[in-house]
VMD Tcl script that draws the C-alpha trace (Angstrom):
set ca {
  {-0.28 0.22 0.08}
  {0.99 3.33 -0.85}
  {2.02 5.66 2.01}
  {-0.05 8.85 2.18}
  {1.09 11.91 0.69}
  {-0.17 15.06 1.80}
  {-1.03 17.69 -0.45}
  {-1.82 21.61 0.28}
  {-4.83 21.46 2.46}
  {-6.46 24.61 0.71}
  {-6.40 24.89 -3.29}
  {-6.33 28.49 -3.16}
  {-4.78 30.08 -6.36}
  {-6.85 31.17 -9.46}
  {-5.27 28.44 -11.77}
  {-6.20 25.62 -9.23}
  {-9.83 26.86 -9.29}
  {-10.52 27.24 -13.11}
  {-8.53 24.16 -13.88}
  {-10.68 22.26 -11.02}
  {-13.95 23.64 -12.37}
  {-13.15 22.79 -16.04}
  {-12.56 19.42 -15.07}
  {-15.18 17.07 -16.21}
  {-16.89 16.02 -12.82}
  {-20.18 15.85 -14.62}
  {-20.75 12.28 -13.87}
  {-19.46 11.90 -10.53}
  {-21.56 14.85 -9.40}
  {-24.89 13.04 -10.78}
  {-23.70 10.10 -9.14}
  {-22.92 11.94 -5.73}
  {-26.64 13.28 -5.52}
  {-28.67 10.36 -6.76}
  {-26.61 8.01 -4.14}
  {-27.36 10.88 -1.36}
  {-31.17 10.88 -2.38}
  {-31.44 7.38 -1.94}
  {-29.61 7.18 1.15}
  {-32.38 10.15 2.41}
  {-35.34 8.08 0.91}
  {-35.70 9.88 -2.04}
  {-36.26 13.40 -1.26}
  {-34.43 16.06 0.94}
  {-36.02 19.22 2.53}
  {-34.51 22.08 4.55}
  {-30.99 23.10 4.78}
  {-27.96 20.92 3.72}
  {-24.68 21.60 4.82}
  {-21.90 20.91 2.03}
  {-18.27 21.11 3.57}
  {-15.28 21.96 1.05}
  {-17.69 23.14 -2.01}
  {-15.11 23.63 -3.96}
  {-16.85 25.51 -7.06}
  {-20.51 24.62 -5.91}
  {-21.08 22.22 -8.64}
  {-22.68 19.60 -6.13}
  {-25.09 22.25 -4.48}
  {-26.08 23.24 -7.98}
  {-26.52 19.40 -9.01}
  {-28.58 18.99 -5.94}
  {-30.80 21.97 -6.11}
  {-31.56 21.10 -9.57}
  {-32.72 17.51 -8.20}
  {-34.54 18.97 -5.18}
  {-36.97 22.00 -5.21}
  {-37.07 22.19 -1.32}
  {-33.66 21.93 0.04}
  {-31.20 25.05 0.27}
  {-27.64 24.35 0.77}
  {-24.89 26.39 3.14}
  {-21.70 25.51 1.08}
  {-18.61 26.31 2.97}
  {-14.97 26.33 1.39}
  {-11.62 27.83 2.72}
  {-10.28 28.89 -0.64}
  {-11.37 32.12 -1.64}
  {-10.60 31.41 -5.34}
  {-12.61 28.39 -5.57}
  {-15.44 30.28 -3.93}
  {-15.33 32.98 -6.50}
  {-15.59 30.50 -9.27}
  {-18.69 29.06 -7.50}
  {-20.25 32.39 -6.89}
  {-20.12 32.89 -10.48}
  {-21.47 29.14 -11.14}
  {-24.32 29.77 -8.62}
  {-25.43 33.15 -10.15}
  {-25.38 31.70 -13.47}
  {-27.60 28.85 -12.68}
  {-29.99 31.55 -11.15}
  {-29.56 29.64 -7.45}
  {-28.36 32.48 -5.32}
  {-31.58 32.32 -3.28}
  {-30.97 28.47 -2.57}
  {-27.19 28.35 -1.92}
  {-25.53 30.13 0.42}
  {-21.45 30.39 0.25}
  {-19.31 30.92 3.17}
  {-15.55 30.91 3.50}
  {-15.17 28.86 6.55}
  {-12.76 26.03 7.90}
  {-14.31 22.92 8.30}
  {-12.38 21.94 11.32}
  {-13.58 24.64 13.15}
  {-17.42 25.47 12.12}
  {-19.42 28.71 13.49}
  {-22.72 26.79 13.35}
  {-24.54 25.23 16.70}
  {-24.68 21.67 17.43}
  {-27.45 19.93 15.62}
  {-28.45 22.49 13.42}
  {-28.23 20.68 10.22}
  {-30.62 17.85 9.40}
  {-28.01 17.14 6.38}
  {-24.23 17.09 6.14}
  {-22.70 16.13 2.98}
  {-18.91 16.57 1.60}
  {-17.38 15.26 -1.50}
  {-13.53 15.09 -1.62}
  {-12.68 17.32 1.35}
  {-11.05 14.70 3.76}
  {-8.00 13.79 1.28}
  {-7.13 17.29 1.74}
  {-6.77 17.70 5.55}
  {-3.56 16.28 7.23}
  {-5.67 14.99 10.51}
  {-9.21 14.60 9.18}
  {-10.54 13.45 12.56}
  {-11.38 17.06 13.64}
  {-13.64 17.87 10.28}
  {-15.44 14.46 10.86}
  {-16.18 15.49 14.30}
  {-17.49 18.79 13.36}
  {-19.80 17.38 10.95}
  {-21.29 15.02 13.07}
  {-21.33 17.85 15.79}
  {-23.31 20.10 13.85}
  {-25.45 17.28 12.36}
  {-29.04 17.13 13.78}
  {-29.86 14.10 15.98}
  {-31.43 11.55 13.37}
  {-30.02 13.47 10.84}
  {-28.03 12.14 7.64}
  {-24.08 12.05 7.45}
  {-23.31 11.55 3.43}
  {-19.50 12.09 2.78}
  {-17.43 10.51 0.16}
  {-13.96 10.99 -1.12}
  {-11.09 9.52 -3.23}
  {-9.37 6.11 -1.94}
  {-5.69 5.80 -1.96}
  {-4.55 3.02 -4.75}
  {-2.31 0.38 -3.75}
  {0.73 1.14 -5.70}
  {1.88 3.44 -8.57}
  {0.67 1.41 -11.33}
  {-2.93 1.96 -10.16}
  {-2.55 5.75 -9.62}
  {-1.50 5.71 -13.27}
  {-4.00 3.75 -14.33}
  {-6.90 5.80 -12.77}
  {-5.35 9.22 -13.80}
  {-5.27 8.05 -17.62}
  {-8.97 6.38 -17.38}
  {-10.45 9.26 -15.46}
  {-8.42 12.50 -16.09}
  {-6.77 11.31 -19.64}
  {-8.33 14.13 -21.57}
  {-7.54 16.71 -19.15}
  {-4.64 19.48 -19.17}
  {-1.21 18.54 -17.71}
  {-2.09 20.60 -14.73}
  {-5.58 18.92 -13.82}
  {-3.98 15.27 -14.41}
  {-1.12 16.16 -11.89}
  {-3.86 17.25 -9.05}
  {-5.97 14.22 -9.67}
  {-2.70 12.06 -9.06}
  {-1.70 14.13 -6.01}
  {-5.27 13.91 -4.67}
  {-5.22 10.11 -4.85}
  {-1.79 9.76 -2.88}
  {-3.32 12.32 -0.43}
  {-6.52 10.15 0.09}
  {-7.03 7.64 2.87}
  {-8.28 3.94 2.74}
  {-11.26 2.59 3.59}
  {-9.77 0.89 6.58}
  {-8.45 4.23 7.79}
  {-11.80 5.69 7.48}
  {-13.12 2.89 8.97}
  {-10.99 3.71 12.05}
  {-11.66 7.46 12.34}
  {-15.56 6.98 12.37}
  {-15.23 3.90 14.80}
  {-13.83 6.51 16.91}
  {-16.48 8.54 16.64}
  {-18.95 6.23 17.91}
  {-20.16 4.81 14.28}
  {-19.93 1.40 12.82}
  {-17.01 1.11 10.62}
  {-19.40 -0.84 8.17}
  {-21.11 2.32 7.50}
  {-17.97 3.22 5.24}
  {-17.77 1.26 2.12}
  {-15.67 1.26 -1.14}
  {-18.28 2.70 -3.60}
  {-16.34 2.77 -6.86}
  {-12.81 1.96 -8.37}
  {-11.71 5.18 -6.52}
  {-14.20 6.32 -3.91}
  {-15.33 5.22 -0.42}
  {-18.61 6.63 1.19}
  {-19.40 7.15 4.52}
  {-23.19 6.89 4.96}
  {-24.86 6.99 8.63}
  {-27.40 8.55 10.96}
  {-26.83 10.36 13.83}
  {-28.03 9.04 17.10}
  {-31.26 10.49 18.62}
}
mol new
graphics top color blue
foreach p $ca { graphics top sphere $p radius 0.5 }
foreach p [lrange $ca 0 end-1] q [lrange $ca 1 end] { graphics top cylinder $p $q radius 0.2 }
display resetview
């Protein structure tokens, strides 16, 4: 198994934000929202917290699928949020998606205030992700849904190369390098299971859900 190689916690350059936004995330985002809705019983209402929203592509996808939800979308990268704001305005969703520049490791929200907490690809950016996971649990309402997904660290360099070729082969050099770096910074399923177990959740609530993703889907105790 490859050792974890950390990448910068905050992707906060204009080039990174633009290249990330230009990458083809469409199928991954559709799958994320479809799986989230299945976990939620088919529909989401009320406020959803999205941690590490990047350029807000998942909140946009989610609001397109659910008429009755609103999203508080947070990220620590100013350039990502600048592009996110443009994306949200272009889709006419400014009244349903709120963008906040906030560190997921220290959320300013009250305990138990969000019925749904989601995240796609924030965990691999955080050197010690337990704090961010604990914050997600803290702000989730009793009985609330936690739905977090991220990349899964490959076993070896050959698998990194295969995944980059398969899923980012048509991107520019910088985008391919960002994807490779993210794979190397990701956690394994067993590592994530250890983290959620320490927070009081079943390790089996974390599963490999593609050849490159794990998903943590759980309900907070009431």
